C-alpha positions in Angstrom: -0.2 -0.2 0.1 1.6 3.3 -0.6 1.8 4.7 3.0 5.3 7.5 3.5 5.6 9.6 5.4 6.1 13.2 4.2 6.5 15.2 7.6 7.1 14.8 11.5 5.5 17.5 13.2 5.9 18.8 17.1 3.7 21.4 18.5 5.6 23.4 22.0 3.5 23.7 25.3 5.3 27.5 25.2 3.6 28.8 22.1 6.7 28.7 20.0 7.2 28.0 16.7 6.4 24.7 15.5 9.1 22.0 14.8 8.8 19.8 11.3 10.9 17.4 10.1 10.3 16.6 6.5 11.0 13.5 4.4 11.0 12.3 1.1 8.9 9.7 -0.5 10.1 6.9 -2.3 13.9 7.2 -0.6 16.4 6.5 2.0 15.9 9.0 4.5 18.7 9.5 7.0 18.6 11.0 10.3 22.5 11.2 12.1 22.7 12.2 15.0 24.5 11.5 19.0 23.3 10.1 21.2 20.0 12.1 23.8 18.8 14.2 20.8 15.6 12.4 20.2 16.2 10.0 17.1 14.6 6.9 19.1 11.8 8.8 19.7 11.0 9.6 16.0 9.0 5.4 16.3 7.0 6.3 19.2 6.2 9.6 17.9 5.0 8.1 14.4 3.7 5.3 16.3 1.6 7.1 19.0 0.0 9.1 15.8 -1.2 6.3 14.1 -3.5 5.9 17.4 -0.9 3.1 19.2 -2.9 1.9 23.1 -0.4 3.4 24.7 2.2 6.4 24.7 5.3 5.0 24.3 7.0 8.6 23.5 9.7 8.7 26.5 9.4 11.1 29.2 11.4 13.7 30.0 12.4 16.8 27.7 10.0 16.0 24.9 6.9 15.3 26.4 7.7 18.3 28.7 8.0 20.7 25.8 5.6 19.3 23.5 1.8 19.8 23.5 1.1 17.8 20.2 2.7 15.8 17.8 1.4 14.6 14.3 2.4 13.2 11.4 1.8 14.3 7.5 1.2 10.7 5.9 1.0 10.7 1.9 -1.3 8.1 0.5 -3.4 7.2 -2.8 -6.4 9.3 -0.9 -3.7 12.2 -0.6 -2.1 13.8 2.2 -3.8 13.3 5.6 -2.7 15.1 9.0 -3.2 12.7 11.8 -2.0 15.3 15.4 -2.4 13.5 18.8 -2.5 15.4 21.8 0.0 15.1 24.5 -1.3 12.6 27.6 0.4 14.3 30.2 0.1 12.1 33.9 -2.0 9.5 31.6 -0.7 6.4 30.0 -2.7 7.8 26.6 -5.2 10.1 25.1 -7.5 9.7 22.4 -7.7 13.0 21.6 -6.6 13.6 18.1 -7.1 16.2 15.1 -7.4 15.7 11.3 -7.2 16.8 8.2 -7.1 15.7 4.6 -6.5 17.0 1.3 -4.4 17.0 -2.2 -1.8 19.1 0.3 -2.3 19.7 3.6 -1.3 23.0 5.4 0.0 21.9 8.8 -1.9 24.7 11.4 0.3 26.4 14.1 -1.3 25.5 16.6 -3.9 22.8 17.5 -6.0 24.3 20.3 -9.1 21.1 20.3 -9.3 18.1 18.9 -12.1 16.9 16.1 -11.5 13.5 16.4 -10.2 10.4 18.4 -7.8 7.5 18.6 -11.4 5.0 16.8 -12.1 7.3 13.9 -8.7 7.5 13.3 -8.1 3.5 13.2 -11.0 2.9 11.6 -10.1 5.9 9.0 -6.7 3.7 8.6 -8.4 0.2 8.6 -10.3 1.7 5.2 -7.5 3.5 3.7 -5.6 -0.2 3.7 -8.7 -1.6 2.4 -9.0 -4.4 5.4 -11.3 -6.8 5.8 -13.9 -6.7 8.9 -14.3 -9.9 9.6 -12.4 -11.8 11.9 -10.5 -15.0 11.7 -12.4 -17.2 13.4 -16.5 -16.5 13.8 -16.4 -19.3 16.4 -14.2 -17.9 19.0 -14.0 -14.5 21.4 -10.3 -14.8 21.5 -8.9 -11.2 20.9 -6.1 -12.9 18.9 -8.8 -14.0 16.2 -10.5 -10.4 16.0 -10.4 -8.9 12.3 -7.1 -7.6 11.0 -6.3 -4.1 12.2 -3.5 -1.6 10.6 -2.3 -1.2 14.1 -1.1 -5.2 13.5 0.4 -4.1 10.6 3.4 -1.9 11.9 5.2 -5.0 13.0 6.2 -5.1 9.7 7.0 -1.1 9.3 8.9 -0.2 13.0 12.8 -1.8 13.8 13.3 0.3 16.6 16.6 -0.5 18.9 16.3 -2.5 20.7 14.5 -5.0 17.6 16.5 -4.6 14.9 19.8 -6.4 16.3 17.5 -9.1 18.7 18.0 -12.7 18.5 15.0 -13.2 20.5 12.3 -11.1 18.9 11.7 -10.5 15.2 8.6 -8.3 15.1 7.7 -5.0 16.6 6.1 -5.4 19.7 6.2 -9.1 19.4 7.8 -9.8 22.9 4.2 -9.4 24.3 1.7 -12.4 24.5 -1.1 -10.0 22.9 0.7 -9.0 20.2 2.7 -12.1 19.4 -0.3 -14.3 19.2 -2.2 -11.3 16.9 0.8 -11.3 14.5 1.0 -15.6 13.8 -3.4 -15.0 13.6 -2.7 -12.7 10.8 0.7 -13.7 9.2 -1.3 -15.8 6.4 -3.8 -12.5 5.8 -0.4 -10.8 4.5 0.5 -13.3 2.8 -2.5 -13.4 0.8 -3.4 -17.0 2.6 -6.2 -16.0 3.6 -8.1 -12.7 2.1 -11.1 -11.1 2.9 -13.1 -13.7 0.6 -11.6 -16.4 2.4 -13.0 -14.4 6.2 -16.0 -14.3 4.5 -16.8 -17.5 3.7 -15.4 -18.5 6.8 -18.1 -16.5 8.6 -20.9 -17.5 5.8 -19.8 -21.2 6.6 -20.5 -20.7 10.5 -23.7 -19.1 9.6 -24.9 -21.7 7.5 -23.6 -24.7 10.2 -25.4 -22.8 12.7 -28.8 -23.1 10.6 -27.9 -26.9 9.9 -27.2 -27.9 13.6 -30.8 -26.1 14.1 -32.7 -27.9 10.9 -31.0 -31.6 11.8 -31.8 -31.2 15.5 -35.5 -30.2 14.4 -35.9 -32.9 12.1 -34.2 -35.3 14.5 -37.1 -34.6 17.3 -39.7 -34.9 14.8 -38.1 -38.3 13.7 -38.5 -39.9 16.8 -41.5 -38.8 17.7 -43.2 -39.9 14.2 -41.3 -43.5 15.0 -43.2 -43.4 18.2 -46.3 -42.5 16.5 -45.9 -45.2 13.9 -45.9 -48.0 16.7 -49.2 -46.2 18.0 -50.9 -46.6 14.7 -53.1 -49.5 15.3 -53.3 -47.8 18.8 -55.3 -44.6 16.8 -57.4 -47.1 15.0 -58.9 -48.9 17.4 -59.2 -45.5 19.4 -61.2 -44.3 16.2 -63.7 -47.1 16.6 -64.2 -46.5 20.1 -65.2 -42.9 19.2 -67.4 -44.1 16.6 -65.2 -42.3 13.4 -64.7 -45.9 12.8 -67.2 -48.8 12.2 -66.7 -51.8 14.2 -66.3 -54.0 11.8 -63.5 -52.0 9.8 -60.6 -54.7 9.1 -57.2 -53.0 10.4 -54.7 -53.0 8.1 -51.1 -54.3 8.4 -49.3 -52.2 6.0 -48.2 -48.7 6.6 -49.3 -47.0 3.5 -52.5 -49.0 4.4 -52.8 -47.5 7.6 -51.9 -43.8 6.3 -54.7 -43.7 4.1 -57.1 -45.0 7.1 -55.8 -42.3 9.4 -56.7 -39.7 6.8 -59.7 -40.6 6.1 -60.5 -40.8 9.8 -59.4 -36.8 9.6 -62.2 -35.9 7.4 -64.9 -37.4 10.0 -66.4 -34.6 12.4 -67.8 -34.9 16.1 -71.6 -35.1 14.5 -70.7 -38.3 12.6 -69.4 -40.1 15.2 -72.2 -39.1 17.9 -74.8 -42.2 18.9 -78.4 -42.4 18.3 -81.3 -42.2 20.8 -81.9 -46.1 20.6 -78.3 -47.0 21.8 -79.5 -45.9 25.1 -81.1 -46.5 27.9 -84.3 -44.1 29.2 -82.7 -42.1 30.9 -80.9 -41.2 28.4 -84.1 -40.3 26.4 -84.7 -38.4 28.9 -81.7 -36.6 28.8 -82.2 -35.9 25.1 -85.5 -34.4 25.1 -84.1 -32.3 28.2 -81.5 -31.1 26.0 -83.8 -30.1 23.4 -85.9 -28.2 26.0 -83.1 -26.7 27.3 -82.6 -25.3 23.8 -86.3 -24.1 23.6 -86.7 -22.3 26.9 -83.3 -20.5 26.4 -84.2 -19.2 22.6 -88.0 -18.7 24.4 -86.1 -16.6 27.4 -84.4 -14.5 24.6 -86.8 -13.5 22.5 -89.2 -12.3 25.8 -86.2 -10.8 27.1 -85.2 -8.9 24.2 -89.6 -7.8 23.3 -89.5 -6.2 27.4 -86.4 -4.3 26.8 -87.6 -2.8 23.6 -91.5 -1.9 25.5 -89.6 -0.5 27.9 -87.7 2.2 25.9 -91.3 2.5 24.4 -92.7 3.5 27.6 -89.6 5.9 28.3 -90.2 7.4 25.2 -93.6 8.0 26.1 -93.7 9.2 29.2 -91.3 11.7 27.6 -93.4 12.6 24.6 -96.0 13.6 27.9 -94.3 15.7 29.0 -93.2 17.8 26.0 -97.0 17.2 25.3 -97.4 18.9 28.6 -95.1 21.8 28.5 -96.3 23.1 25.0 -100.2 22.6 26.4 -99.4 25.1 29.3 -97.3 27.7 27.0 -100.5 28.1 24.5 -103.5 27.7 27.2 -102.8 31.7 27.2 -103.9 31.9 23.7 -107.5 30.7 24.9 -107.1 33.4 27.9 -106.1 36.1 25.8 -109.7 35.2 23.1 -111.7 35.2 25.9 -110.8 38.9 27.4 -110.7 40.3 23.7 -114.2 39.6 23.2 -115.7 40.0 26.9 -113.8 43.9 27.0 -113.5 44.5 23.2 -110.5 46.3 23.8 -109.5 49.3 22.1 -105.9 48.5 21.4 -106.7 45.0 20.7 -109.7 46.4 17.8 -106.7 48.2 16.2 -105.1 45.3 14.7 -107.2 43.1 12.0 -104.8 40.7 12.3 -104.9 39.9 16.3 -107.6 37.8 16.3 -106.9 35.7 13.7 -103.3 35.2 15.1 -105.4 34.2 18.7 -107.4 32.1 16.5 -104.5 30.1 15.5 -103.0 29.4 18.7 -106.3 28.5 19.9 -106.9 25.7 17.4 -103.1 24.4 17.8 -104.2 24.0 22.0 -107.3 22.1 21.0 -104.8 19.5 18.9 -102.4 19.3 22.2 -105.4 18.6 24.5 -106.5 15.9 22.1 -102.9 14.2 21.9 -103.1 14.8 26.0 -106.4 12.6 26.2 -105.4 10.0 23.8 -101.8 9.5 25.6 -102.7 7.7 29.1 -104.3 4.8 26.6 -101.1 4.6 24.8 -99.0 4.2 27.8 -101.6 1.7 29.1 -100.8 -0.2 26.8 -97.6 -0.2 26.9 -97.6 -1.4 30.5 -100.0 -3.8 30.1 -97.8 -5.4 27.5 -94.6 -4.9 29.7 -96.7 -7.0 32.7 -97.6 -9.3 30.1 -93.5 -9.9 29.0 -91.8 -9.8 32.3 -94.5 -12.4 33.2 -93.8 -14.5 30.1 -89.5 -13.8 31.1 -90.1 -15.2 34.7 -92.3 -18.2 33.1 -89.4 -19.1 30.9 -86.4 -18.4 33.4 -88.6 -20.9 35.7 -89.2 -23.5 32.7 -85.2 -23.2 31.8 -83.7 -23.7 35.5 -86.2 -26.2 36.1 -84.9 -28.2 32.9 -81.5 -27.6 33.8 -81.8 -28.8 37.4 -83.2 -32.3 35.7 -80.5 -32.3 33.6 -77.6 -31.7 36.4 -79.6 -34.5 38.3 -79.9 -37.3 35.1 -76.1 -36.2 34.5 -75.2 -36.9 38.4 -77.1 -40.5 38.3 -75.7 -41.7 35.2 -71.9 -42.7 34.5 -72.5 -43.5 30.8 -74.7 -39.5 30.6 -71.4 -37.9 31.5 -69.2 -39.5 28.9 -71.9 -38.6 26.5 -71.6 -34.9 28.0 -67.4 -35.3 27.4 -67.6 -37.6 23.9 -68.1 -34.5 21.8 -64.8 -32.8 23.2 -63.2 -36.2 23.0 -63.7 -36.6 19.4 -62.5 -33.3 18.3 -59.1 -33.4 20.6 -58.4 -36.9 18.8 -58.6 -35.3 15.6 -56.9 -32.1 16.2 -54.1 -34.5 17.7 -54.2 -37.0 14.7 -54.3 -34.6 11.9 -51.0 -33.0 14.0 -49.6 -36.5 13.7 -49.9 -36.6 10.0 -48.4 -33.3 9.1 -45.7 -33.9 11.6 -45.0 -37.3 9.1 -45.4 -34.9 6.4 -42.8 -32.8 7.2 -40.5 -35.4 7.8 -41.3 -37.6 5.2 -37.5 -38.2 2.4 -39.5 -35.6 0.0 -40.0 -33.2 3.2 -39.4 -29.3 2.1 -37.2 -29.5 5.5 -35.1 -32.6 4.2 -34.5 -30.7 0.9 -33.4 -27.4 2.8 -30.8 -29.7 4.8 -29.1 -31.2 1.7 -29.5 -27.6 0.3 -27.3 -26.3 3.4 -24.6 -29.4 3.0 -24.5 -28.5 -0.6 -23.8 -25.0 0.1 -21.8 -25.8 2.8 -19.3 -28.0 1.0 -19.2 -25.8 -1.9 -17.7 -23.3 0.6 -15.3 -25.1 2.2 -13.8 -26.2 -1.3 -12.7 -22.7 -1.4 -11.4 -22.0 2.4 -10.0 -25.5 3.4 -7.1 -25.5 5.9 -5.0 -27.3 3.4 -5.3 -24.8 0.9 -4.2 -22.1 2.9 -1.6 -23.7 3.9 -0.7 -24.4 1.1 -1.0 -20.7 -0.2 1.0 -19.9 3.0 3.7 -21.9 2.4 4.6 -20.8 -1.2 4.2 -17.0 -0.1 7.0 -17.9 2.7 9.0 -19.9 -0.2 9.0 -16.8 -2.3 10.3 -14.2 0.9 12.8 -17.0 1.3 14.0 -16.6 -2.2 14.0 -12.7 -1.8 15.9 -12.9 1.6 18.8 -15.7 -0.2 19.2 -12.8 -2.5 19.6 -9.2 0.0 22.0 -11.6 2.8 24.8 -12.0 0.8 24.8 -8.4 0.4 25.2 -8.0 3.9 27.9 -9.0 6.4 26.2 -12.2 7.6 28.8 -15.1 8.9 27.2 -17.4 6.5 26.0 -15.4 3.9 24.9 -18.4 1.0 23.2 -20.3 3.7 19.3 -20.8 2.8 17.5 -19.4 6.0 13.3 -20.2 7.1 10.9 -18.4 8.5 8.9 -20.1 10.7 5.8 -18.0 11.6 4.6 -20.2 15.1 7.9 -19.0 16.6 8.2 -15.6 14.7 11.9 -16.0 13.9 14.2 -17.4 11.4 16.4 -20.7 11.5 19.3 -21.0 9.5 19.8 -24.4 7.4 23.4 -25.1 7.5 24.0 -28.6 6.4 21.4 -30.9 8.4 21.2 -28.8 10.7 19.0 -25.4 11.5 19.6 -23.0 13.7 17.3 -20.7 15.6 18.2 -17.3 14.9 18.6 -17.1 18.9 21.4 -19.9 18.6 23.2 -17.8 16.4 26.0 -15.4 17.4 27.0 -12.2 16.7 25.3 -8.8 16.7 26.6 -8.8 12.6 24.2 -11.8 12.1 21.1 -10.9 14.4 21.5 -7.2 11.8 21.6 -8.7 8.6 18.6 -11.5 9.2 16.6 -8.5 10.2 17.2 -6.6 7.4 17.2 -9.0 4.5 13.8 -10.7 5.8 11.9 -6.9 6.8 12.8 -6.1 2.9 12.1 -9.5 1.4 8.6 -9.1 3.0 8.5 -6.0 1.9 9.1 -7.1 -1.9 6.4 -9.4 -1.4 4.0 -6.9 0.0 5.0 -4.4 -2.8 4.1 -7.2 -5.8 0.5 -6.8 -4.7 -0.1 -3.3 -5.1 -3.4 -3.2 -3.3 -1.5 -5.1 -0.5 -2.4 -3.9 2.4 0.8 -3.6 4.5 2.4 0.1 4.1 5.1 0.3 1.9 7.4 2.3 5.0 10.7 1.1 6.7 11.9 2.5 10.2 15.0 1.5 11.2 16.7 2.9 14.1 20.3 2.2 15.3 21.1 -0.6 12.4 25.0 0.4 13.0 24.4 0.3 16.6 26.2 -3.3 16.3 29.3 -1.7 15.1 29.7 1.5 16.4 32.1 1.2 19.6 30.5 1.3 23.0 32.4 4.7 24.2 31.3 6.6 20.8 27.6 5.7 21.6 27.3 6.5 24.9 29.5 10.2 24.0 27.4 13.4 23.4 30.1 15.1 21.5 30.6 12.2 18.6 31.2 14.9 16.0 34.4 16.3 18.1 36.3 13.2 18.3 39.4 13.7 16.4 40.3 10.0 16.2 38.2 7.8 13.7 36.7 5.5 15.9 35.3 2.9 13.2 37.5 0.1 12.1 37.3 -0.4 8.3 35.9 -3.5 8.2 32.7 -1.8 9.8 32.1 0.7 8.1 32.0 -1.7 5.0 29.5 -3.6 7.0 27.4 -0.8 7.2 27.7 0.7 3.7 26.8 -2.8 2.9 23.3 -2.6 5.0 22.7 0.9 3.4 23.7 -0.2 -0.1 20.6 -3.1 0.2 18.5 -0.5 1.6 19.4 1.6 -1.7 18.9 -1.5 -4.4 15.5 -2.2 -2.6 14.1 1.1 -3.1 15.3 1.1 -7.0 13.6 -2.1 -7.0 10.3 -0.7 -5.4 10.6 2.3 -8.3 9.0 4.9 -5.6 6.6 2.9 -3.5 8.8 2.4 -0.6 9.7 4.5 1.8 13.2 3.7 4.4 13.6 6.1 7.2 16.9 5.3 8.9 17.6 7.0 12.1 21.4 6.1 12.8 24.4 7.7 14.4 26.8 7.2 11.7 26.9 10.6 9.2 27.4 10.5 5.3 30.9 9.6 5.8 29.6 6.5 6.1 27.0 5.9 3.8 27.9 8.6 1.3 27.8 8.3 -2.0 25.3 5.7 -2.6 22.3 6.0 -4.6 18.7 6.8 -3.1 20.2 8.0 0.2 19.2 10.9 1.1 20.2 12.9 4.8 17.0 14.4 6.3 18.9 16.2 8.7 22.0 15.9 11.3 21.0 15.8 14.7 24.8 17.2 15.7 24.5 20.9 16.4 20.7 20.6 17.0 17.7 18.2 18.1 14.2 17.0 17.7 13.3 19.2 20.4 14.4 22.5 19.9 16.9 24.3 22.3 14.3 27.7 22.7 11.5 25.4 23.7 13.5 23.9 26.9 
């Protein structure tokens, strides 16, 4: 993946000008300098800005002087500024600041966050096009979780304590968590396990769960059917006892005939199985009559109650109507009185109007009509009252009749055991028919041609097809092929370095996250081989070989970036390494062969840069200056930290 560092930025707490270290893509970038100038803080700063789980930036001057740390990364999408707040007394902080664009302008100051480490991790996972599926759908272990961009840092960083370490080959592989996760993702970065393989594994797990559930249902159904088949004759005998089959019906022996007869039984009803009156005794005959009479009495009572309610509503309406008529009569009575007074007194005021007497006549006529209605109203009310009394009596008689019949029925039922059986016979028949229908449906579901069995067969076929492409043998074969390719790459690089056995083949051992050197019939682990020069040579050769393999796939998720811290430490004299005044030494402290060995390292790095054609960036943080690695193609000095440091003097 095209992922190269363009800038490393520090923002001071003092408010002074920010510190920017610029890098060139596609070359070997060298920061040369004395001890205690901040070289070994570069990898922790970059790692911290790439959303590491904790802050490994050394405490002291750098942490005390800086408020934010940042990097500008160049990707296929453009540049991205990833800055993270100095954590203070905490182990880390999730506060981050992001800027994206074709070319990012670094701000002079960062006040507040606009993102978190979670957001940055998700963005980096997206840029790397990593699968969001875990490696084992059935496992809850974090070691089997989905691949993340953070896991890929193992192939990018070689800090000072790793680059010549015989026991630990990869970044952070000295902790169990990172070590186990790295072993898990190795087949993924070797393209033996792809996103499609992970998706197939999860689909297989889902289908297997569904298959187990369906098979369990089928086994349970088959078990039930097996029991039911052994009881088939019992079902037929019970059908005869309930009157659903004739007593003369022969019981077949063949299962298909039994099944057909049982299906015929399910077409019957409880009515068709009811006994006739002739088959029961006198008390049962009387009980039959009482049931009929009970139905008639109940219907009669219901009819009387309905009519009584209607009469009561009519009476209530009649009373309301009479009250309204009386109110009208009282109001119109004044008209009659006015007419009498007018005719007796010959009122002069009334005589002035010709229409006055006419209006009085109209009102008096209306009064006479209302008086007539009032005279007829008592008759209608009396009629309704009589009907109400009659219906009340009829309803009481129906209640008495129904009570008497039900009492007699209850008495007969208590006295007759067979009567009680008849009472519940219909319910028994209905329940029997329901159970029989359900049993037949269950049998149909478990038949060889049933839908459930077809679904199970389809699931098995689908799982078999998926497994063909994700078999462990196929993954192992692809992994071994990739390892052989990487080992072949390494065999071309090791002779360029200062290794004791330059022509001895190596083996990359994923289970142990290390290598073996093959000498004749003996394989020696890295920790069994002496000399820091050997350890350095194999670290450099294998990390470069891995990058060559990754770069063969333009869309590989591992960043095309390698950072080595102090590769020359195995050659640099101890007293020089510990000195703060390396640049003032007048005596050449390097042996000629050591200079040659270090130049071999830089030459090997340059050769890989040449092969990568700009898709690989290497950063080297080292004591050695241009007198050692100068005049090698593709190697560029970024800064010389002898007169200056990572943190400017005026920040302190």
